[in-house]
C-alpha positions as CSV (number, residue, x, y, z in Angstrom):
1,M,44.8,150.1,68.7
2,R,44.7,146.3,69.3
3,K,47.8,145.9,67.1
4,K,49.7,148.4,69.2
5,T,48.7,146.7,72.5
6,L,49.7,143.3,71.2
7,T,53.1,144.7,70.2
8,Q,53.6,146.2,73.7
9,V,52.6,142.9,75.4
10,T,55.0,141.0,73.1
11,L,57.8,143.4,74.0
12,L,57.1,143.1,77.7
13,I,57.2,139.3,77.5
14,F,60.4,139.4,75.5
15,L,62.0,141.8,78.1
16,A,60.9,139.5,80.9
17,I,62.5,136.5,79.2
18,I,65.7,138.4,78.6
19,T,65.8,139.6,82.2
20,F,65.3,136.1,83.6
21,L,68.0,134.6,81.4
22,V,70.5,137.3,82.4
23,F,69.7,136.8,86.1
24,K,70.0,133.0,85.8
25,N,73.2,133.0,83.8
26,Y,75.0,135.8,85.7
27,Y,73.9,136.1,89.2
28,I,73.3,132.4,90.0
29,K,76.6,131.4,88.4
30,S,78.3,134.2,90.1
31,G,77.0,133.0,93.4
32,S,78.1,129.4,92.7
33,K,81.6,130.7,91.8
34,N,81.9,132.5,95.0
35,D,80.9,129.4,96.9
36,L,83.5,127.3,95.1
37,T,86.1,129.9,95.9
38,E,85.3,129.8,99.5
39,N,85.5,126.0,99.5
40,D,88.8,126.1,97.6
41,N,90.2,128.6,100.2
42,K,89.2,126.3,103.0
43,I,90.9,123.3,101.4
44,L,94.0,125.4,100.8
45,K,94.0,126.7,104.4
46,D,93.6,123.1,105.7
47,S,96.4,121.9,103.4
48,S,98.6,124.7,104.4
49,K,98.0,123.9,108.0
50,S,98.7,120.2,107.5
51,D,102.0,121.0,105.6
52,K,103.3,122.8,108.6
53,N,103.4,119.4,110.4
54,I,105.4,117.7,107.6
55,I,109.2,117.8,107.7
56,K,111.3,116.5,104.9
57,D,114.7,114.8,105.1
58,I,114.7,113.8,108.7
59,S,118.0,113.2,110.4
60,Y,118.6,112.4,114.1
61,T,121.7,111.3,115.9
62,A,122.0,110.1,119.5
63,N,124.5,108.2,121.7
64,N,124.4,106.4,125.0
65,T,126.8,106.2,127.9
66,R,128.6,103.2,126.4
67,G,129.6,105.1,123.3
68,D,127.1,103.5,120.9
69,I,125.8,105.8,118.2
70,Y,122.3,105.8,116.7
71,L,121.6,107.5,113.4
72,L,118.1,107.7,112.1
73,L,117.1,109.0,108.6
74,A,113.7,109.4,106.9
75,D,112.3,111.0,103.8
76,Y,109.3,112.5,105.7
77,G,108.2,113.0,109.2
78,E,104.8,114.1,110.5
79,I,104.5,115.5,114.0
80,Y,101.6,114.2,116.0
81,S,99.3,117.1,116.9
82,D,98.5,115.7,120.4
83,N,102.2,115.1,121.3
84,Q,104.9,117.2,119.7
85,E,107.6,114.8,120.8
86,L,106.2,112.0,118.6
87,M,106.7,111.7,114.8
88,F,105.4,109.3,112.2
89,L,108.2,108.7,109.7
90,T,108.1,107.4,106.1
91,K,110.9,105.6,104.2
92,V,113.1,105.0,107.3
93,N,116.8,104.0,107.6
94,G,118.6,103.5,110.9
95,K,122.1,102.7,111.7
96,I,123.6,101.6,115.1
97,T,127.4,101.8,115.4
98,L,128.4,100.0,118.6
99,A,131.4,101.0,120.6
100,D,133.3,98.0,119.3
101,G,132.8,99.0,115.7
102,T,130.0,96.6,114.9
103,N,127.3,98.1,112.6
104,V,123.6,97.2,112.6
105,T,121.4,98.7,109.8
106,I,117.7,98.9,109.9
107,R,115.2,99.8,107.1
108,S,111.4,100.0,107.1
109,D,108.6,101.7,105.3
110,F,107.4,103.6,108.4
111,A,108.3,104.2,112.0
112,N,106.9,105.8,115.1
113,F,109.7,107.9,116.7
114,N,110.1,109.7,120.0
115,T,112.4,112.8,119.5
116,K,113.1,113.0,123.3
117,N,114.4,109.5,124.1
118,F,114.8,108.2,120.5
119,E,112.5,105.3,121.2
120,T,111.6,103.9,117.7
121,T,109.1,101.4,116.4
122,F,109.9,100.4,112.8
123,I,106.9,99.2,110.9
124,N,106.3,97.2,107.7
125,N,108.9,95.5,105.6
126,V,111.5,95.7,108.3
127,I,115.0,94.6,107.3
128,V,118.0,94.3,109.7
129,K,121.5,93.5,108.6
130,R,124.5,92.7,110.9
131,K,127.7,91.2,109.5
132,D,126.6,88.2,107.5
133,E,123.1,88.1,109.0
134,K,119.8,89.4,107.4
135,I,116.6,89.5,109.4
136,T,113.2,90.5,108.1
137,G,109.9,91.0,109.9
138,D,106.8,93.2,110.3
139,E,107.8,95.3,113.4
140,L,110.9,96.3,115.3
141,Y,111.2,98.1,118.7
142,L,114.4,99.9,119.7
143,V,115.6,102.2,122.5
144,L,119.3,102.5,123.2
145,E,119.1,104.0,126.7
146,K,116.4,105.3,129.0
147,D,116.8,108.0,131.5
148,E,116.5,107.3,135.3
149,I,112.9,108.3,135.5
150,E,111.9,106.0,132.6
151,K,113.9,103.2,134.1
152,L,111.9,103.5,137.3
153,N,108.5,103.7,135.6
154,E,109.0,101.3,132.7
155,N,110.7,98.0,131.9
156,K,114.4,98.8,131.9
157,N,115.1,95.5,130.1
158,D,113.9,97.1,126.9
159,E,116.9,99.3,126.6
160,N,119.9,98.3,124.5
161,M,117.7,95.7,122.9
162,I,116.4,95.2,119.4
163,R,113.1,93.3,119.5
164,M,111.5,92.2,116.2
165,S,108.1,90.6,116.0
166,R,105.8,88.8,113.6
167,N,106.8,86.8,110.5
168,I,110.5,86.8,111.5
169,V,112.9,85.3,109.0
170,Y,116.6,85.0,110.1
171,K,119.1,84.3,107.4
172,K,122.7,83.3,107.8
173,P,125.0,81.4,105.5
174,G,124.1,77.7,106.0
175,Y,120.6,78.0,107.4
176,D,117.4,80.0,107.7
177,L,115.1,80.4,110.8
178,S,111.4,81.3,110.9
179,A,109.9,82.5,114.2
180,D,107.6,84.9,116.0
181,I,110.1,86.9,118.0
182,L,113.8,87.8,117.6
183,E,115.8,89.8,120.1
184,I,119.3,91.1,119.8
185,D,121.1,92.2,123.0
186,L,123.3,95.1,121.9
187,I,125.6,94.7,124.9
188,T,126.3,90.9,124.7
189,K,125.5,90.7,120.9
190,N,123.6,87.5,121.7
191,I,120.4,86.6,119.7
192,K,117.3,85.0,121.1
193,I,114.7,83.5,118.7
194,Y,111.4,82.0,119.9
195,M,107.7,81.4,119.3
196,L,104.9,83.0,121.2
197,D,103.2,79.6,121.5
198,K,105.4,77.4,123.6
199,N,103.9,74.4,121.9
200,K,105.3,75.5,118.5
201,K,109.0,75.3,117.5
202,V,111.2,77.6,115.5
203,F,111.3,76.4,111.9
204,V,114.9,75.7,110.6
205,T,115.9,75.3,107.0
206,S,119.5,74.1,106.3
207,E,121.3,74.7,103.0
208,I,122.6,71.6,101.4
209,K,125.9,72.0,99.6
């Protein structure tokens, strides 16, 4: 009788162990898998939502009343969620074709761009080329022409002007210049180079032939 009882107890313990292992390996893992799937779905949804704001192969063209043409190209553009008129561009190339046929090319890693008035701030590794001139710097601001309301509310002297700032290096056959600020007037074609600190002077290096 005791032998029979001992066998039954052993079987009950064995069944309990089997039940516990099955519950642990199946139900707990199953629950974890479901949690992981929910997290993955959330990431995918967020990624999908983010992708809707990314535009590839950006191309914009504008012209002003004088007949100047501004072409802007970028590999990627991300629309700002708080302002649909603003974009953050990556791998940017710009070209200004002036009415007299003069070309000015601009290249940078990034740019902030206003799709309404084409106001552009080129950022990081900025390179400007015009005829035999090459200019490098950290940042460049450009707006060809503002509308009448913008002219009243803002500084109209900014239009038709290329303004480069920080770590400016201006190269032309015969000499190099280093400065803080460089401005190109797109109407007169004149260049103004200066330092922010009036006590400092523009550094000039001449090529000796």
